[in-house]
N, C-alpha and C positions, 0 to 999 in steps of 0.2 A: 482220491479215487480218479483214475484216469478214464479215458473213453472206454466204455464196455460195449462189446458186440459191435465194434466199429467196422467189422468186415461182414456183418450179417450172416456169418456162417452158422448161426443157430437156425437159420431158415425162418426167423421171426424178427419182429421189432422189439424183442426183449431189451429192456433198459432204455428204450426210446419212447418218447411221447409223440403222438401223431394227431394230425387233423386234416381232413379232406380225403383225397384218393391216393393212398399210398399202399404199395404191395412189394413183396419180395419176389425177385425174378432171377432166373438163371440165364446161361448163354442161349437158351431156347428163345429168348426175346428177339434175338437176331443181331445183337450188337457185340456179341462176345462179352467177356468180363475183364475187368482190369486186374483182378486178383481173386483166387479161390473160386467157389462154386456159386455163391449167392451175392446179390447186390440189391440196393433199395431203389425203387422206381417211384417218383412222385409225379402226378399228372394234374392237368387242369380240367380233366374230364370226369367220367364216372365209370365205375366197374363194380364187380361184386364186393370189392373191398370198401366201397364208399363213393362219395362224390365230392368234387371241389366245393369249397365254402367261400363266403363273401370276404372281401378285403378286410373289413372291420374285424371279423372273426380271426383271421390270420394275425393281424397286428395285435389283437388282444392276447392271443395264444403265445405269441413271441415276445410280449411285453415291449412292443415298439410303439412309439408315438403315432397317434391317429394321422393318417395321410402320408406317413413316411414312405411307403412303397411307391406312391405316385411320383415321388421325387427321384427315386433311383434311376428310372429310365424316362422320366418326364412324360408320363402317360397315365391315363385313367385306368388303374388296376380294377378289375371287376371280381375275379375269383381265383382260387388256387388251392394249393396244398402245402403242408410243411411238416417237418419233424424236428425234434430238439432233444438235447441231453445236456445235463449239467456235469462238469468235470472239474477236477483240480489240477493245477500244474505249478511247477516251480520256475522261478526266473531262469531263463536260458533254455527252457524246454522248447520244443518245436512241434506245432500242430501241422499235420499233413493229411491230405485226402485226394482222392481221384473223383472226377466228375465228367459227365457227358450230357449235353443239352440236345434234345430232340424236338422237332416241330413239324406241323403241317401247314403253318402259315407260309405266305409268300416270303421270299428272302431277297431284299429286305421287305418290310411290310409296315404299313401305317398301324396295323394291329401288332404292336411290337412286344409280343410275349417275352418274358425273360426269367432266368433262374438266378438265384442269389444265395448267399450264405450270410450269417451274422454271428459275431461273437460279442455278446452284450457289452456295451449298448450300441455297437456299430453294425451297419449292414452294407454289403458290397455286391454289386452285380457280377455274376459269373459270365453270362452270355445273354444275347438277345437276337432278334431276327436280322440284325446287322452284322452278326459275327460270321466268320468263314464257316461254310458248311460243305458237306459232301453227301451224296445220296446214301441211303441206308437200307439195310434189309430188316430193320426192326419192325416187328409186327405193329401195325397201326400208325406208323410214322413215315414221313417222306425224306426228312433230312436229319443229319446229326453233325455235331461238331467234332466227334471223336473224343476219346478219353484223353483227359489232361490232368495234370497234377498241380496243386497249389500247396505251398509251404508257408507257414506263418510263425515267426519267433514270438515267444512270450517274454515280456519284460519283467512283469511283477508276479510273484507267487500269489496264488489266490484261486478262487472258484469262479468259473465262467460258465455261461450257457452257450453252447454251439447249436446253431439252427441252420436248416437248409429249406429252401422253398422254391416253388415255380408258380407263375401267375399268368393269367390272361390279361391283355391290355385292350381296352376299348370295345371288346366283345366277349362273349362266352360261348362261341360257336366252334371255332377251330382250336384243336388241342395242341398243347406242348407238354414236354416232360423233362425231368431231370433225373439222371442216374447218379447216385453217390456210393462210394465204396472205399475200402481200405483206409478208413479214418483212424488215425492213431496220434498219440502224443509221444514223441521220442524224447527220452530224458536227456538232459544236457550232457551227462557223463558219457553217453553212448554215441553222440553225434559224430565224433571223429571216425567211428567205425562204420557208419551207415553208408550205403551205396548210393544214396540220393545226393546228387551233385548240385541240386538247385537250392539247397538250404543256404541262407545268407544271414549271418548274425552280425548285424551292423547297428550303429547307434540309433538309427531311426527305424529299425526293423522289428520293433516290438510293440505288442498291444500294451497300452497303459502309459506310453510316453507321449509328450506333446507332439502334434503333427508339425512337420517342417515343410511340407509340400502338398500341393493338390494336383501335380502334374500326373499324366498317365503315359506310360510307355510299355513296351513288351515286358520288361523286367521290373518295373515299378508300378504298383497298383495303388491308387488312392480313392477314397470314397468320401465325398462331401455330403453330409446329411444335416437335417435340422437340429441334431443334437451333438454334432461334432464331426471330426474328420479322423479317419483311421488311415495311416500311411505306413505301408510295410513293403519290404523287399520280397519279391516272389517271382516265380517263373512258371509259365504254363508251357508244357511240353508234351508231345505225343508220347504215349507209352504203349508197349506191345500188348496186344490182346492175347487171351488164352482161350 
């Protein structure tokens, strides 16, 4: 079973499990959308859909070791929100998704809120208050990174849990948020026909293989955690808004 409702075009979180303040938004949010009409918004605040929860609750929900989130951005995580879904993939398939990080924190800030994703058992930061930002028209937020795309190769056939989250660091007063959309697993047999040019299938580009590096560059992202290192080839690039 591949990712279901990865573009949230049901207008709901159908097939996703959620914790904290998560809601479905349209372009009316003020950021545009990366694809289709609907997108998922996760925040560190509170709304009619719920409120952010404590770090321990997020880590338990995502089956992450206690304290792991503190290590991602080297700060004291206080609260946040997350969503997750379990999917199956074959060796050579590619996971891809679009994301946009929004914040009201200073940029940069000691209160280094951040957004992340995980593919069990690894977690990787997407952005924090040190990331490049531009002003935004998003309702309730001052800055956004803009939509970007990440692609990840799958080395071993199996079942994985994909998660997304956003957290406050060192306080719980000023809010940040993560938009995710267009989440899909592209079968290996169709990769040659895809229009996404940032897919890289290389020896170290797959989940499940031994890490070879912990370096970080624009095109190579690595995550060192207390339970291992995920090293994959990826590219973050601006995509057009609709």
